[in-house]
VEXNUTI-627820 format. One line per field, with one value per residue: residue number from 0; residue in one letter; chain; x, z, y of N, C-alpha, C in turn. Coordinates in pm, 1 decimal, always signed. Layout:
N
k = (NUM	...)
r = (A	...)
c = (A	...)
neast = (X	...)
nup = (Z	...)
nnorth = (Y	...)
caeast = (X	...)
caup = (Z	...)
canorth = (Y	...)
ceast = (X	...)
cup = (Z	...)
cnorth = (Y	...)
END
This chain:
82
k = (0	1	2	3	4	5	6	7	8	9	10	11	12	13	14	15	16	17	18	19	20	21	22	23	24	25	26	27	28	29	30	31	32	33	34	35	36	37	38	39	40	41	42	43	44	45	46	47	48	49	50	51	52	53	54	55	56	57	58	59	60	61	62	63	64	65	66	67	68	69	70	71	72	73	74	75	76	77	78	79	80	81)
r = (M	N	D	A	N	R	D	L	L	V	L	S	K	T	A	H	L	S	P	E	E	L	E	H	H	V	Q	L	L	N	T	L	L	Y	H	T	E	N	W	A	T	F	C	T	A	N	E	I	L	D	I	N	Q	H	K	V	I	K	K	P	F	L	I	E	K	T	L	R	E	K	K	Q	K	P	F	V	F	T	N	N	K	N)
c = (A	A	A	A	A	A	A	A	A	A	A	A	A	A	A	A	A	A	A	A	A	A	A	A	A	A	A	A	A	A	A	A	A	A	A	A	A	A	A	A	A	A	A	A	A	A	A	A	A	A	A	A	A	A	A	A	A	A	A	A	A	A	A	A	A	A	A	A	A	A	A	A	A	A	A	A	A	A	A	A	A	A)
neast = (+84.3	+48.1	+176.3	+45.7	+143.0	-30.8	-245.7	-421.7	-698.5	-761.9	-1013.5	-1108.2	-1298.8	-1185.2	-978.9	-697.6	-461.9	-228.5	+88.2	+116.6	-147.8	-260.0	-110.8	-198.5	-472.1	-442.8	-319.8	-528.0	-718.4	-577.4	-569.8	-843.9	-905.7	-738.9	-865.1	-1100.6	-1053.9	-1043.5	-1059.9	-1296.3	-1485.1	-1488.1	-1588.9	-1838.9	-1963.1	-1976.3	-2067.5	-2052.7	-2114.5	-2179.5	-2199.1	-2162.8	-2245.3	-2490.7	-2530.2	-2543.6	-2311.3	-2298.1	-2187.6	-1934.4	-1684.4	-1677.0	-1673.3	-1423.9	-1261.7	-1315.3	-1215.7	-946.8	-848.3	-608.1	-633.2	-864.4	-1202.4	-1388.9	-1665.8	-1735.4	-1821.5	-1753.8	-1975.0	-2084.3	-2286.1	-2405.5)
nup = (+0.0	-75.0	+119.1	+159.1	+205.8	+408.2	+554.6	+842.4	+1053.1	+1362.2	+1572.2	+1900.8	+2154.2	+2392.8	+2646.0	+2641.1	+2419.1	+2368.7	+2198.1	+2048.0	+2021.9	+1877.8	+1641.3	+1553.3	+1502.0	+1293.0	+1102.1	+1052.3	+940.8	+709.1	+574.2	+528.5	+368.8	+150.4	+15.5	-62.4	-202.7	-516.7	-879.4	-961.4	-748.1	-725.3	-975.7	-962.5	-763.7	-868.2	-1136.6	-1470.6	-1581.4	-1879.6	-2015.7	-2262.4	-2452.9	-2356.3	-2184.5	-1945.9	-1809.0	-1702.2	-1706.9	-1578.3	-1715.6	-1912.6	-1757.5	-1631.5	-1860.1	-1951.9	-1738.1	-1745.2	-1968.1	-2132.1	-2206.8	-2071.7	-2129.8	-2134.0	-1915.6	-1838.4	-1586.3	-1276.9	-1083.7	-764.2	-667.3	-422.7)
nnorth = (-116.7	+222.4	+469.0	+764.2	+1099.5	+1299.3	+1548.1	+1494.9	+1537.3	+1425.5	+1348.2	+1269.5	+1105.2	+1049.9	+1195.5	+1193.1	+1061.3	+808.0	+819.7	+584.2	+492.2	+704.1	+688.3	+440.0	+494.6	+681.0	+519.0	+334.8	+510.1	+590.9	+344.4	+301.7	+528.8	+481.2	+273.2	+390.6	+624.7	+653.1	+640.0	+514.6	+536.9	+813.9	+894.2	+780.2	+926.7	+1181.4	+1408.8	+1541.5	+1863.2	+1994.1	+2286.1	+2398.9	+2207.2	+2150.3	+1925.6	+1659.0	+1459.0	+1133.9	+883.5	+680.8	+622.0	+817.6	+1046.8	+1022.2	+1032.7	+1293.0	+1445.9	+1382.6	+1506.0	+1708.6	+1981.2	+2185.2	+2265.3	+2573.5	+2639.8	+2381.1	+2177.2	+2006.5	+1830.6	+1745.9	+1477.3	+1460.1)
caeast = (+0.0	+123.0	+147.6	+44.7	+164.6	-149.2	-281.6	-546.3	-742.5	-819.4	-1086.9	-1134.5	-1377.4	-1098.8	-903.6	-556.7	-423.5	-84.6	+138.1	+90.7	-290.0	-280.1	-53.4	-288.9	-589.8	-402.7	-297.6	-659.9	-776.0	-506.7	-616.6	-979.7	-902.8	-672.0	-960.6	-1215.5	-1012.1	-1000.3	-1139.3	-1429.4	-1575.1	-1500.8	-1677.4	-1973.2	-2018.5	-1977.6	-2112.4	-1998.1	-2212.5	-2121.1	-2290.1	-2143.1	-2324.9	-2617.3	-2533.3	-2498.1	-2241.6	-2309.1	-2116.0	-1803.1	-1569.3	-1677.0	-1631.7	-1278.4	-1202.3	-1327.1	-1127.8	-806.9	-809.4	-502.3	-687.2	-1001.2	-1289.7	-1463.1	-1805.4	-1752.4	-1810.1	-1770.3	-2079.1	-2100.7	-2425.4	-2459.9)
caup = (+0.0	-83.3	+230.7	+112.4	+308.3	+410.8	+682.3	+895.2	+1182.5	+1434.5	+1691.9	+1984.4	+2273.5	+2510.4	+2672.0	+2604.7	+2342.4	+2365.9	+2060.0	+1978.6	+1987.6	+1771.4	+1518.4	+1512.3	+1442.5	+1164.0	+1009.7	+1013.1	+849.0	+580.8	+509.7	+482.0	+259.3	+35.3	-57.8	-108.6	-290.4	-647.2	-989.0	-969.0	-650.8	-757.9	-1091.4	-921.2	-677.9	-937.9	-1275.3	-1545.1	-1643.0	-1997.2	-2054.7	-2406.2	-2530.6	-2283.6	-2148.4	-1815.1	-1830.9	-1580.3	-1721.3	-1513.6	-1805.1	-1979.5	-1657.2	-1618.6	-1985.6	-1953.9	-1636.9	-1779.0	-2084.8	-2103.8	-2218.8	-2021.6	-2197.8	-2041.2	-1884.6	-1811.5	-1441.2	-1202.5	-983.9	-672.3	-663.7	-286.7)
canorth = (+0.0	+346.5	+559.0	+901.7	+1200.2	+1384.4	+1608.2	+1441.4	+1585.8	+1312.4	+1388.3	+1154.1	+1133.7	+1036.2	+1318.3	+1179.1	+943.7	+785.5	+828.0	+458.1	+490.0	+802.2	+630.8	+332.4	+559.6	+738.7	+407.0	+284.9	+608.4	+579.4	+221.8	+327.4	+625.5	+420.7	+190.6	+467.9	+733.3	+606.0	+695.8	+452.9	+598.6	+956.0	+908.0	+741.3	+1030.9	+1309.3	+1414.0	+1654.4	+1951.3	+2058.7	+2393.4	+2422.6	+2111.3	+2131.3	+1783.9	+1611.9	+1332.1	+1053.4	+756.2	+694.1	+624.7	+947.8	+1144.7	+1009.9	+1080.1	+1438.5	+1504.3	+1357.1	+1584.6	+1805.6	+2116.2	+2190.3	+2359.6	+2659.4	+2607.4	+2238.2	+2174.2	+1883.4	+1850.5	+1634.8	+1436.1	+1466.3)
ceast = (+89.2	+82.2	+159.3	+69.1	+46.5	-170.1	-417.4	-574.1	-815.0	-882.9	-1123.6	-1215.6	-1293.3	-1011.6	-759.4	-536.8	-272.9	-38.5	+112.2	-55.7	-320.2	-226.9	-141.0	-413.8	-557.4	-380.1	-430.1	-728.5	-709.8	-550.3	-755.7	-980.1	-836.9	-771.7	-1078.8	-1178.4	-956.8	-1094.5	-1280.5	-1526.8	-1593.7	-1599.8	-1820.4	-2040.4	-2030.3	-2034.7	-2052.2	-2113.2	-2142.4	-2221.2	-2280.2	-2233.1	-2460.3	-2636.0	-2491.7	-2439.3	-2241.4	-2233.6	-1973.8	-1685.1	-1562.8	-1636.9	-1480.2	-1208.7	-1203.6	-1229.9	-979.6	-759.5	-707.5	-556.7	-834.3	-1079.7	-1356.9	-1607.6	-1832.3	-1720.8	-1823.9	-1868.6	-2088.7	-2249.2	-2487.1	-2528.5)
cup = (+0.0	+31.7	+181.9	+230.2	+304.2	+549.4	+724.7	+1030.5	+1250.8	+1561.9	+1770.5	+2106.0	+2400.2	+2523.0	+2622.6	+2526.8	+2349.9	+2220.2	+1979.5	+1934.1	+1873.2	+1638.7	+1465.1	+1445.2	+1304.4	+1061.4	+962.0	+915.9	+712.0	+503.5	+451.9	+361.5	+133.6	-49.4	-112.2	-202.3	-419.7	-753.2	-991.4	-871.7	-678.0	-872.3	-1059.7	-842.4	-746.5	-1078.2	-1338.9	-1606.0	-1755.8	-2049.5	-2204.8	-2490.7	-2465.9	-2245.8	-2002.6	-1838.6	-1699.8	-1588.8	-1668.4	-1609.7	-1883.3	-1883.7	-1642.6	-1743.1	-1991.9	-1856.3	-1668.3	-1900.6	-2045.2	-2104.4	-2177.8	-2096.1	-2094.1	-2027.8	-1882.5	-1663.2	-1387.6	-1090.3	-896.4	-659.4	-524.9	-268.6)
cnorth = (+123.6	+437.9	+702.5	+994.4	+1295.2	+1440.1	+1553.3	+1504.1	+1471.4	+1365.0	+1263.2	+1196.3	+1122.4	+1160.8	+1308.1	+1050.5	+928.8	+794.7	+700.1	+449.3	+587.1	+748.7	+518.3	+389.4	+615.5	+628.7	+348.2	+380.6	+603.8	+455.6	+240.5	+420.2	+568.8	+340.6	+270.5	+582.2	+675.3	+661.1	+639.7	+518.4	+747.3	+976.5	+865.2	+854.1	+1167.0	+1294.6	+1538.7	+1732.7	+2025.4	+2160.9	+2419.8	+2333.4	+2082.2	+1984.7	+1765.3	+1473.5	+1255.4	+920.9	+770.5	+700.6	+756.1	+1060.0	+1141.8	+1063.3	+1232.6	+1503.1	+1484.4	+1436.3	+1690.4	+1947.6	+2114.7	+2297.7	+2450.4	+2611.6	+2457.6	+2220.8	+2032.5	+1911.4	+1726.8	+1604.8	+1447.4	+1597.0)
END
C-alpha cells in the first residue's frame, strides 16, 4: 500500500491518546481512505455539467475521460451528486 503524506485531523472522545494509539488511528484512516479514494468511486459520486453542449455526463468512463483531458474547456463543471 502506498502511504500518502497527508494532513489528517483526528478527533477523539478520550481526553488523552498515547502516541501509539494516535498512530494506530491514523494508520486505520489511511487504510480506509486508500480503498475509497479512487477513480471509480469519484466518478460514481460526481457528474460533469457541460454547458457548451447542454449535457450532463453521468457515465463513469466518460467522466474520467473528460477530467483527464489536457486542455479543459470553459463552462464544463464537475458537480457532486450529494
